[in-house]
N, C-alpha and C positions, 0 to 999 in steps of 0.2 A: 656609710657612704653610698649614694647612689650612682648608677651608671645609666647611660642613655643609648638608644639606637634610633634609626630614622625609619619611619613608614613610608611606604610607596609615594604618598603625596607630600612628603617632606615633614611631616609632624614628627616632633621629638617625643619618644616614648621613654618614660623613666622606669627604671626597675631596681631593685635592690637584691643582691645576690649574697646567699650564705650556705654554709655548709660544703660537703663534697658528696659526690656520687652522681647518678643519673639525674639530668636536668628535669625538674619539676615546675611547671609555670603555675602560679596562683592567680585567679581572677576574680575579684570581688564584685559585689552587686552594687545597688544604688546607695550612695552616701559614702561608698568605701574608697579608700586610697590604699596606696601600698602599705601604709602604716597599720592599717586594719588587719592585715595578712601576717604581721610579723609575729604575733604570739603563735599562730599555727606553724609558721615556718620554724620557729625555735623548737617545736616539738618533732619536726621531720628532717631537720637539716643535719643530723647525725647519719643519716642514710641517703640523702638526696641533695643536691645542689639546687636549693629552692629560689625561684624567681619570683619575688613579690612585685607586682605591677601596678603602677600608676596608669589607669585607663586614660584615653585622650581626654584633655581638658581638665583632669584632676592632679592634684599634687604638683610635682615638677614636671609633668607632661604638658605639652602645648596642645593646640587644635587648630586646624584649618578647616574653615567652612567651605561648602556646605557638609553638615553631617550626614552620613548614610551608614547603615550596618556594614556595607561592603568595605567602609574605610577601617572600621574596627577589626574586620576580618584581616585586613592588611597589616594593622597594628600588630595583632597576634603572630602573624607569620613573621614580621619583622623581629619579635622577641625569641621566636623559635630559631630563626637564623642566627641570632646573637647568642643563644645557647648551644649552638653546634650543629644546627640543621635539623634536629628532631627533638621531641621532648614528650614527657608525661604531662597531662594537663588536668587542673582541678579548677572548677568554676563554681561559685555559690550565686543563687538567685538570677539576676539578670546575666551576671558572669557565667552562670551555667548556660544560659542560652547562647552567648557570645562563644563558648567553647563547643556547643554543639554545632553552630553555624560553621565554625572554622573546621571542624571535623568532616561535615558534610561537603565542604568545599574542597576537601582533599588535601588540607594541611597535613604536615608530617607529625601527626599526634600518634605516638606509640601505644598509649593507653589513656583512657579519658574517665575521670570521675566527676560526677555533677551533683549538687545538692539542691533540691526543690527549685527547678526552673519555673518561673511564675507564669505559666500557661493557665488558661481556663480559670482564673482568678475573679474576684469581684469587679475587677477593672474592665472586664469585657464590654459591658454596656454603660459604662460611666462616662463623663465628660472630663475625665482627670487630664487627659493630654491638653485639653483647651484651657482649663483652669490653670494648669502649671505654665503653659505658654503665656497666658495673659498676665499672670503674675511676674514672670521674668520680663516681658515687654515693658512692664510698669516699674522695672528696676527694684522688685521686692522679693529677693531670693527667699527671705524668711516665710512669706506666705506661700510661696512655691513648694517650700519643704514641708509646711505645715499641711498643705492639701495632699501632697504625695503621702506623707506618712500616716495621717489620718486615714488614708484609704487603704493601706496595706498592713498597719499594724493593729493588734488586738487593742481594744479599748483601754484595757489596764496597762498595757505597755505604753499607750499614747498619753495618758494622763500625766500632766506635768512635764512634758517632754522639753518645753522652753527653759526649764530650770535645771536640766541635766547638763553635767560638765561637757558632754560631747555634742551638745546642740550647735555651738558656734561651728564646729566642724562640718555638721550636716549642712549649715547654711552656706558654708564657704564653696561646697561643691554642688549646690542646688541647681546651678546653670546646666549641670550634666544630666538632669533628670529626663529631659527629652531624649537623650540618648537611650536611657533604660526603657523608656516607653516605647521608643521605635523598635527596639530589639523583641519585646512583647508582641508588638502589633495588636491585633484584635483579640488576642488571648487563645487563638486556635493553634493546635499542635500541627506543625508542618510535616506530616507523617511522610510525605514523599521523599522530602529531603533528608529526614531522619533514616530513613530506609537506606540511604548511601552510605551511612557511616560503617566503615570496616574494622576500626580500632576496637579492641576489647573495651567495654563500657560498664561502668558501675554507676547506677542511679539510686540516689540515697534520699530519704525522707526521715523526718523526726516523728516518733509515735504519738507525740502531743502535739503535732502540727494541725492547722485548719484543714477542714476536708478538701479545699481547693488543691492544696499541696500535695496530699496523698493521691487524689485523683490524677493531678499531673504526673507525677513520679510514675505511677502505674501504667499510664497511657505511653509515656516517653519510653519506658523500658519495653513495653510490647512493641514500639515502633522500630526499634534498633535491633538489628538482627543479633542474636546471641547475647543481648546486654543483660546484666545481672541487676535484680531489684533488692534494695537491703533497706530496712527500717531500723533506726537507732532508738530504742526505747527511752522515753523519758525527756526526749529533745523536741524543740519546735524549730521554726524557721531561723532563730538566732542560735544555731546549734553550738554548744560549748566545745571548745577546741580540744580538751582532754577527752572528749567522747569521740570526737570526729577524728582525731589523729590515728588511733589504733586501726581504724577502718581503712583508712587511706593507706598506712603502712603496709596493711596485709594485701590490699589490692594491687599497689604499685610494686611490692615486693622489695 
């Protein structure tokens, strides 16, 4: 059963709460809804109250236009308020960038863990944002999803994507891909904003991830005062929850 809270602009933000203990908010990346976070939540909710979030425009969350990164920061603030006013936060991919921006903006994040924020990726010099926007304007979310996935996924993982059971779910949230692209921006790392983060921070990558991810994580960890840099051997951008959960458990305590 999901619950909702209201963001500053009136957007309804849905989340699913499980477990007991200190509140831990989980923010997914592109194509993710709160359902995507539930397997991880199931491994953490024996020690934490886990809030699996539908970011704006996804799942049971609404969205009020125009989109801006600042609105998503306000969404995160609303969930933190619903969780009691302060929380632990974990973000994956573009959700990691959102978590970083929230921490840099001074939200009450007690401890922050992020996995592979997609800075400095191959998207830096591409026309992906224009391609996605054109497909969505033509009311063709499947083409938008294909363009995005083909740009960010390894070719082996991309092959046959339209035949996968989870493909319809990706198409269903393709209209939110401009949100993810807005968070990434031009791919450069906002070192001055990251330097404002005071929460203890864990920056994680997979040992089998592509070079852009390893470069991004190392640079982000260097930009945040006192941040810890950790690599999970044998994992890539789609990190397995059973490999990730023990790392988060140890960090969040």
